[in-house]
C-alpha positions as CSV (number, residue, x, y, z in Angstrom):
1,M,85.9,-53.8,103.7
2,D,87.7,-53.0,106.9
3,C,91.1,-52.2,105.4
4,L,93.2,-49.4,107.1
5,F,94.9,-48.5,103.9
6,C,91.7,-48.4,101.9
7,K,90.3,-46.0,104.5
8,I,93.4,-43.8,104.1
9,I,93.0,-43.9,100.3
10,A,89.3,-42.9,100.7
11,G,90.3,-40.0,103.0
12,E,88.4,-41.5,106.0
13,I,91.7,-41.6,107.9
14,P,94.2,-38.8,107.5
15,S,97.7,-39.3,106.4
16,N,100.8,-37.2,105.8
17,K,101.0,-37.6,102.0
18,V,104.3,-37.6,100.2
19,Y,103.1,-38.6,96.7
20,E,99.9,-39.4,95.0
21,D,98.7,-40.2,91.5
22,D,95.7,-42.0,90.1
23,K,97.3,-45.5,90.9
24,I,99.3,-45.1,94.1
25,L,99.6,-43.2,97.4
26,A,102.8,-42.7,99.5
27,F,102.6,-41.4,103.0
28,H,104.8,-41.2,106.1
29,D,104.5,-44.2,108.4
30,I,103.1,-43.4,111.8
31,S,105.6,-45.6,113.6
32,P,108.9,-44.9,111.7
33,M,111.7,-47.4,111.8
34,A,114.2,-45.0,110.2
35,P,114.5,-41.2,110.0
36,V,112.6,-41.4,106.7
37,H,109.9,-44.1,106.6
38,V,107.3,-43.9,103.9
39,V,104.6,-46.5,103.0
40,I,103.7,-46.8,99.3
41,I,100.4,-48.5,98.4
42,P,98.4,-49.2,95.3
43,K,94.9,-47.6,95.3
44,E,93.5,-50.9,94.2
45,H,93.1,-53.3,97.1
46,I,95.5,-56.2,96.7
47,C,95.9,-58.3,99.8
48,C,99.6,-59.1,99.5
49,A,102.4,-60.1,97.2
50,D,100.9,-63.6,97.0
51,K,97.9,-62.1,95.3
52,L,99.8,-60.5,92.4
53,S,98.8,-61.8,89.0
54,E,99.3,-61.1,85.3
55,E,96.3,-58.9,85.5
56,N,97.4,-56.7,88.4
57,S,101.2,-56.9,88.6
58,Q,101.7,-53.8,86.5
59,I,101.0,-51.8,89.7
60,V,104.3,-53.0,91.1
61,A,106.1,-51.7,88.0
62,H,104.4,-48.4,88.4
63,I,105.3,-48.2,92.1
64,F,109.0,-49.0,91.4
65,S,109.1,-46.5,88.5
66,K,108.0,-43.8,91.0
67,I,110.2,-44.8,93.9
68,P,113.3,-42.8,92.6
69,E,111.1,-39.7,92.3
70,I,109.7,-40.1,95.8
71,A,113.2,-40.9,97.3
72,K,114.6,-37.8,95.6
73,S,111.8,-35.6,97.0
74,L,112.8,-37.0,100.5
75,N,116.5,-36.1,100.0
76,L,117.6,-39.8,100.1
77,E,120.6,-39.2,97.8
78,N,122.8,-41.6,99.7
79,G,120.4,-44.6,99.2
80,Y,117.4,-46.2,100.7
81,R,115.8,-49.6,101.3
82,I,112.5,-51.0,99.9
83,V,110.8,-53.6,102.0
84,N,107.7,-55.7,101.4
85,N,106.3,-58.0,104.1
86,C,104.1,-60.9,102.9
87,G,101.8,-62.8,105.3
88,E,101.7,-63.1,109.0
89,D,105.0,-64.9,109.3
90,G,106.6,-62.4,107.0
91,G,105.6,-59.6,109.4
92,Q,102.7,-58.2,107.4
93,T,100.3,-56.3,109.7
94,V,98.1,-54.5,107.2
95,F,96.8,-56.9,104.6
96,H,96.9,-54.5,101.6
97,L,100.0,-54.7,99.4
98,H,102.5,-52.1,100.4
99,F,106.2,-51.2,100.3
100,H,108.2,-49.5,103.0
101,L,110.7,-46.9,101.8
102,L,113.4,-46.5,104.5
103,G,116.3,-44.1,104.6
104,G,117.9,-41.0,106.1
105,K,120.7,-42.9,107.8
106,K,123.1,-45.8,107.1
107,L,120.8,-48.9,107.6
108,N,121.8,-52.1,109.3
109,T,122.6,-54.9,106.9
110,Q,121.7,-57.7,109.3
111,L,118.7,-59.7,108.4
112,A,116.4,-61.0,111.1
């Protein structure tokens, strides 16, 4: 499989890790869109939100249960944004389910 995020999980590509457990990995985005920009990924390869099912959807619950801990470790006391892009038209560029944690400033409320 030629998945960038799978290679990061495997340690083949270095990352600046923020959090890791047996199910997920969170690391700083290499092209940040905010002062704090972390990518949170499941270690199991799931292409995108469209490929979530009864069998694998518990990973999203796990990710969202860890987001407050990750945000606190990054000093995001004033709030943050969670973003998921699904599919090419949705802006997804790496086809491995992931969530962007953005913060560190007051974020624009305009949608594209």
